[in-house]
Each structure stands twice: as C-alpha cells, then as structure tokens.
C-alpha positions in Angstrom: -122.8 -11.6 -82.1 -123.3 -8.7 -84.3 -119.9 -7.8 -86.0 -119.3 -4.0 -86.6 -116.0 -1.9 -87.0 -115.1 -2.4 -83.5 -114.1 -6.5 -84.4 -110.6 -5.6 -85.8 -107.1 -7.7 -84.9 -103.9 -6.8 -86.0 -100.8 -8.7 -87.0 -97.9 -7.2 -87.8 -99.2 -4.8 -90.5 -102.2 -6.9 -91.3 -105.6 -5.9 -89.9 -108.8 -7.9 -89.8 -112.5 -6.8 -89.6 -115.5 -8.6 -89.2 -118.3 -5.8 -91.1 -121.8 -6.2 -91.8 -122.7 -6.0 -95.6 -124.2 -2.8 -95.5 -121.4 -1.2 -93.0 -118.7 -2.2 -95.2 -120.4 -0.8 -98.0 -120.8 2.9 -96.3 -117.2 2.5 -94.7 -115.4 5.8 -95.4 -112.7 5.8 -98.5 -109.4 5.1 -96.0 -110.9 1.2 -95.6 -111.9 0.6 -98.9 -107.9 2.3 -99.5 -106.2 0.0 -97.4 -108.0 -3.2 -98.1 -105.8 -5.8 -99.8 -108.3 -8.3 -100.2 -112.1 -9.9 -98.6 -114.3 -12.6 -98.1 -118.2 -12.8 -98.5 -120.6 -14.6 -96.8 -124.1 -14.5 -97.0 -125.1 -14.7 -100.5 -124.8 -11.5 -103.3 -126.7 -9.4 -100.4 -123.1 -9.3 -98.8 -121.5 -7.4 -101.8 -124.9 -4.9 -102.2 -124.1 -1.5 -102.8 -120.4 -1.6 -103.5 -118.6 -2.0 -106.7 -114.3 -3.7 -106.0 -111.2 -1.9 -107.6 -111.1 -4.0 -110.4 -107.9 -6.3 -109.2 -108.6 -6.3 -105.5 -108.8 -10.0 -104.7 -112.5 -10.4 -103.4 -114.4 -14.1 -103.0 -117.8 -14.6 -102.4 -117.7 -18.0 -99.9 -120.9 -19.8 -100.6 -121.5 -20.6 -96.5 -124.4 -19.0 -94.9 -123.7 -17.0 -91.5 -126.1 -18.9 -88.9 -126.2 -15.0 -86.6 -127.4 -12.3 -89.2 -127.8 -12.0 -92.9 -124.3 -11.7 -93.9 -120.4 -10.9 -93.1 -117.6 -9.4 -94.9 -114.1 -10.6 -93.8 -112.2 -7.6 -94.7 -108.3 -7.8 -94.4 -106.1 -4.1 -94.3 -102.7 -3.2 -94.5 -100.9 0.2 -93.5 -99.8 0.7 -96.8 -101.3 -1.0 -99.8 -98.4 -1.4 -102.9 -99.9 -2.4 -105.4 -103.0 -4.9 -107.0 -102.4 -7.2 -110.1 -104.0 -10.3 -111.7 -102.7 -13.2 -113.2 -104.6 -15.8 -115.0 -107.4 -16.7 -112.8 -106.0 -15.2 -109.7 -106.1 -11.6 -108.5 -104.0 -10.6 -106.0 -103.1 -7.5 -103.7 -99.7 -6.6 -101.7 -98.1 -4.9 -99.1 -94.4 -4.8 -97.8 -95.0 -7.8 -96.0 -98.1 -9.6 -96.8 -99.9 -10.5 -100.4 -103.4 -11.8 -100.6 -105.1 -13.8 -103.3 -107.7 -15.3 -104.6 -108.4 -17.6 -107.6 -111.8 -17.0 -109.5 -114.0 -20.2 -108.6 -115.5 -20.5 -112.1 -111.9 -20.5 -113.4 -112.0 -24.6 -113.5 -115.5 -25.9 -112.7 -115.5 -27.8 -115.6 -112.5 -30.1 -114.4 -113.3 -32.8 -112.0 -112.2 -31.7 -108.7 -109.0 -33.5 -108.3 -107.9 -31.6 -111.5 -109.4 -28.6 -110.7 -107.9 -28.4 -107.1 -104.6 -28.8 -108.8 -104.9 -26.3 -111.5 -106.4 -23.8 -108.6 -103.3 -24.2 -106.8 -101.0 -23.8 -109.5 -102.6 -20.2 -109.9 -101.5 -20.1 -106.5 -97.9 -20.6 -107.1 -97.8 -18.8 -110.4 -98.8 -15.7 -108.4 -95.8 -16.6 -105.9 -93.3 -17.1 -107.9 -94.2 -14.1 -110.2 -93.9 -11.8 -106.9 -91.2 -12.8 -104.7 -93.8 -13.4 -101.7 -93.0 -17.7 -102.3 -94.3 -18.8 -99.2 -97.9 -19.4 -98.2 -98.8 -18.4 -94.7 -102.7 -19.2 -94.6 -105.1 -20.9 -97.1 -109.0 -21.0 -96.7 -110.2 -23.8 -99.0 -114.3 -24.4 -99.8 -115.0 -27.3 -101.6 -118.7 -28.5 -102.9 -120.4 -31.5 -101.3 -116.4 -32.2 -99.5 -118.0 -35.6 -98.0 -119.8 -37.2 -101.3 -118.4 -40.1 -102.3 -117.6 -40.5 -105.9 -120.2 -42.5 -107.8 -117.9 -45.2 -109.5 -116.9 -48.1 -107.7 -114.0 -47.9 -105.1 -114.0 -43.8 -106.1 -112.9 -41.3 -103.6 -114.8 -38.9 -101.1 -113.9 -35.5 -102.5 -112.2 -34.7 -99.4 -109.6 -37.0 -100.4 -110.0 -36.1 -104.0 -108.9 -32.3 -103.0 -106.0 -33.7 -101.0 -104.6 -35.0 -103.9 -105.0 -32.5 -106.4 -103.6 -30.0 -103.9 -100.5 -32.4 -102.8 -99.8 -32.7 -106.7 -99.5 -29.0 -107.3 -97.6 -28.3 -104.0 -94.7 -31.1 -105.0 -94.9 -29.6 -108.6 -94.1 -26.1 -107.1 -91.5 -27.8 -104.8 -93.7 -26.0 -101.5 -93.5 -27.7 -98.6 -95.9 -30.8 -97.9 -94.8 -31.6 -94.2 -92.7 -29.1 -91.8 -93.3 -25.8 -93.1 -96.8 -26.3 -94.9 -99.0 -23.3 -94.3 -102.2 -22.8 -92.1 -104.9 -23.9 -93.4 -108.7 -25.2 -93.5 -111.2 -27.4 -96.0 -114.8 -26.8 -95.2 -117.6 -27.9 -97.2 -120.4 -26.2 -99.3 -123.9 -27.5 -100.6 -122.7 -26.3 -104.4 -121.1 -24.2 -106.8 -117.2 -24.3 -107.4 -113.9 -24.7 -105.4 -113.2 -21.5 -103.8 -109.6 -20.5 -102.4 -108.3 -17.5 -100.8 -105.0 -17.1 -99.5 -102.3 -15.4 -97.8 -98.3 -15.4 -98.8 -95.2 -13.9 -97.5 -91.5 -13.2 -98.4 -90.5 -15.1 -95.5 -91.5 -18.4 -94.1 -93.8 -18.2 -91.4 -92.9 -20.4 -88.0 -95.0 -23.9 -88.4 -97.0 -25.0 -85.1 -98.1 -28.2 -84.3 -100.6 -29.5 -81.6 -98.7 -32.0 -79.0 -101.9 -33.8 -78.5 -102.8 -34.3 -82.3 -100.6 -36.4 -84.9 -99.6 -33.6 -87.4 -102.5 -34.0 -90.3 -99.5 -34.6 -93.0 -98.4 -37.3 -91.0 -101.9 -39.4 -90.4 -102.0 -43.0 -91.5 -103.5 -44.2 -95.2 -107.2 -45.0 -93.5 -107.6 -41.0 -94.0 -106.9 -41.3 -98.0 -104.0 -42.0 -100.5 -102.8 -38.8 -99.6 -102.6 -36.9 -96.0 -104.2 -33.1 -96.2 -101.2 -30.5 -96.4 -101.4 -28.0 -93.5 -99.6 -27.0 -90.5 -101.8 -26.5 -87.0 -100.8 -23.2 -86.9 -98.5 -20.3 -88.6 -96.5 -17.9 -86.4 -95.5 -14.6 -87.6 -93.3 -12.1 -86.1 -92.9 -8.3 -87.3 -92.6 -4.9 -86.0 -96.6 -4.9 -84.8 -95.7 -7.9 -82.8 -96.1 -11.6 -83.1 -99.4 -12.9 -84.4 -100.9 -16.4 -85.0 -103.1 -18.0 -87.9 -104.9 -21.1 -86.5 -105.7 -23.6 -89.6 -109.3 -25.2 -88.6 -109.4 -27.4 -85.7 -111.9 -29.9 -84.6 -112.9 -33.1 -82.0 -109.2 -35.0 -83.2 -107.2 -36.5 -80.2 -104.1 -38.4 -81.9 -105.6 -38.9 -85.3 -108.9 -40.0 -84.5 -112.6 -38.1 -83.8 -113.7 -38.3 -80.5 -117.0 -37.5 -79.1 -119.0 -38.8 -82.0 -122.4 -37.8 -81.9 -122.2 -34.9 -79.5 -121.6 -31.3 -80.6 -121.4 -29.9 -77.0 -118.4 -32.8 -76.3 -117.1 -32.0 -79.6 -116.8 -28.1 -79.0 -115.1 -28.2 -76.0 -112.6 -30.3 -77.6 -112.1 -28.0 -80.2 -111.7 -25.5 -77.8 -108.9 -27.7 -75.7 -107.0 -28.3 -79.3 -107.1 -24.5 -79.8 -105.9 -23.5 -76.3 -103.0 -26.2 -76.8 -101.8 -24.8 -80.3 -101.9 -21.3 -78.4 -100.1 -23.1 -75.8 -97.3 -24.5 -78.2 -97.2 -21.3 -79.7 -96.2 -19.6 -76.6 -93.7 -21.8 -75.8 -91.9 -20.6 -79.1 -92.2 -17.1 -78.7 -91.1 -17.6 -75.2 -94.1 -15.2 -73.9 -96.9 -17.1 -71.8 -98.8 -14.1 -71.9 -99.5 -14.4 -75.9 -102.6 -14.4 -77.3 -105.2 -14.6 -74.4 -108.0 -17.0 -76.1 -110.7 -14.5 -75.6 -108.7 -11.7 -77.7 -108.5 -13.9 -80.6 -110.6 -13.7 -83.8 -112.6 -16.6 -84.7 -114.5 -18.3 -87.3 -116.6 -21.4 -86.1 -118.2 -23.9 -88.8 -121.3 -25.6 -87.8 -122.5 -29.0 -89.7 -126.5 -28.3 -88.4 -127.4 -25.4 -88.3 -129.9 -26.7 -85.4 -126.8 -27.1 -83.4 -125.6 -23.7 -82.9 -127.3 -22.7 -79.5 -125.1 -25.7 -78.2 -121.9 -24.7 -80.0 -122.6 -20.7 -79.0 -123.0 -22.3 -75.3 -119.6 -23.8 -75.5 -117.5 -21.2 -76.9 -119.3 -18.2 -74.9 -118.6 -20.5 -71.5 -114.8 -21.0 -72.8 -114.2 -17.2 -74.3 -116.8 -15.3 -72.8 -119.8 -13.2 -74.2 -117.8 -10.6 -76.0 -115.4 -13.0 -78.2 -115.2 -12.3 -81.9 -116.7 -15.2 -83.4 -118.6 -15.6 -87.1 -120.7 -18.7 -87.3 -120.9 -20.1 -90.2 -123.1 -23.6 -91.4 -120.6 -25.8 -92.9 -119.8 -29.2 -93.8 -116.4 -30.4 -91.8 -114.0 -32.7 -93.7 -115.1 -35.5 -91.7 -118.6 -37.0 -91.5 -118.4 -37.9 -88.1 -117.1 -34.2 -87.1 -119.9 -31.5 -86.1 -117.8 -28.4 -85.6 -114.7 -26.6 -86.3 -113.4 -23.9 -85.3 -110.5 -21.3 -86.7 -108.6 -18.4 -85.0 -106.5 -15.4 -85.6 -104.6 -13.3 -82.7 
C-alpha cells in the first residue's frame, strides 16, 4: 500500500506516521517541530532533501521496503521537551515518552555479542541520566542474524545477540522476564547492529500470549540465553490505552509451525496477534479495544517473492485499507518466513 500523512496512530500523546520520503521532507514545520524520533527504510533516498535537527534521534535501517521506494516511520508528540546526546546515543523526550537511537557505527568494530552489550549499555545510560527508567519498546536490526559463527561450536548470531542483550539488562538490573519491554529482532544483509527504542518514567504493563510460551522462558534448545522481551506492552494514559505488539511469528508453544508454507505461517502469525490483543483487552476490561484492522503494522518477509502470498493473507484478515509496511528481512529463526509487529 502507499503511505500518506493520513496514516497516523495515536497512543496517549504519541503519534506514528508512515510517510514517503519526499512527503516527509516537504511536510510543514509543525510535523518536524513535534518529531521525537524517526526510522528510515529504503536506503539513503529516504533522507534526501531533509536535514534533521542536530540532536534528533534518526536512524537509517538497512531493510528495503517491498512496496514503494522508501518509508519514514515518524514518531510525534504534542509537546517536545528537549533533545540531547549522550555518547553514542541521541534522544528526545516529552512529558511521557523518551525516544532514542544508538549510532549504528559506534561499536561496529566489536564482535556482535560485545557490540550488543555496549549498545544496550548506552541505552541504559540514557535511561539512568534522564529518569525515563523503563524500556517500553525496542527495535533491533541485526546483520546476518541467522549466520553461524565460523569457529567450531560457535553460536548463531541471534544467540550471540541474546547473550549480549541479557548481559546489559543484568548489569542495569532491568527486568529480563516479567516486565521486559516489547521488542523485535530482525536480520539485515550487512552493516552494523541498529537499535532504537522508546522509554517511559512509569513501567508499561507486559502482555503475554496464552498460545505461546513466553519468549524469556524458552527451553535451552533455542540458545544459552532466552530472548529478553514481552509479547506486547500496554500503556494507559490521558489519550487512552494503546498497545505495542512485539515481533510475532508462526510459533505455537515454543515451536515453529507450518515450516515451508508462507501462507499458513502468515495466518498463524495473525492468529497470534489476535490472541495477544485479546489478552490485552481482557487486562484493560474493554472487549472493543484495538480493532485489528485499525492497528498499524510492519510485516517482515524473508523472501521478496513471497510478498503476494503474505499480502493476500493480511488483506483477507485485516481488510484492504490496513496500514501495513512490508519490509524484506531475515527472521530470527531460519525456518520462519514472516514476522509481523503492531501498534495501536
């Protein structure tokens, strides 16, 4: 689908817009003045013609859009309180939210596990400095996420990433189980580790999926340390309650299902998203909250040629007007063909 300024989702003082690069660059000053952070997909062209404010957290993500030439994921707040820099981190904040990004090249000369630990150390340094102590949502883009280490007995890079992330969480005494942030970890073809994040002064409410084992309780077959994230994070505020849904895939219990069948994996993924949203509705006590067709989504597709099948299943489930950004990415397990995250 094409993305326009009409594609906006508001969450208790936080708004998300998916904009074409030219549209973003030509947007009126109020959009840029209220910008708390942005992620750009689609190569350098996504930033053409626009010079960001000096301290604005903006990150270029090495994932190509599968529809359109590029997309800017722009996060806005009603009143921006400030922007600053701390080491490798840039961040901006409102009364409620802090958005930050870590310079991807800051630790590019380190092995992935160490680079991940240092990256999250930089995240937690910002949180400690500002008082926005609680991670709400983290986006992680890991180069060659499925590649096995070359040495005998070496770990797959996603497992290296999980070890580095957990070490930093432990050092910061941040929750790695109940209370862990919503998150995703997708693979890029190259480049350096890319991380951006949202944080708050108060802890969000973690939501789990009754159809799945919590990721932080996965058995040892998935690596020496389980992933550190909740299936979703619920935020309540004056603007209403909103939901940040982690990267979700075709997993039931802790096992991949429908191996090799991208259409079935997409349907199972959407069933899991429905289960997470249902769990959040139960927590909120509002059975009508978050209609699935009204959420904003990012769909990560392993093989570009699978896009028509993924789009068909998504459209069948969500309708033709759903806000979905389709990206080419590797998924954290080599047998997963699609992953979808949501916000609403």
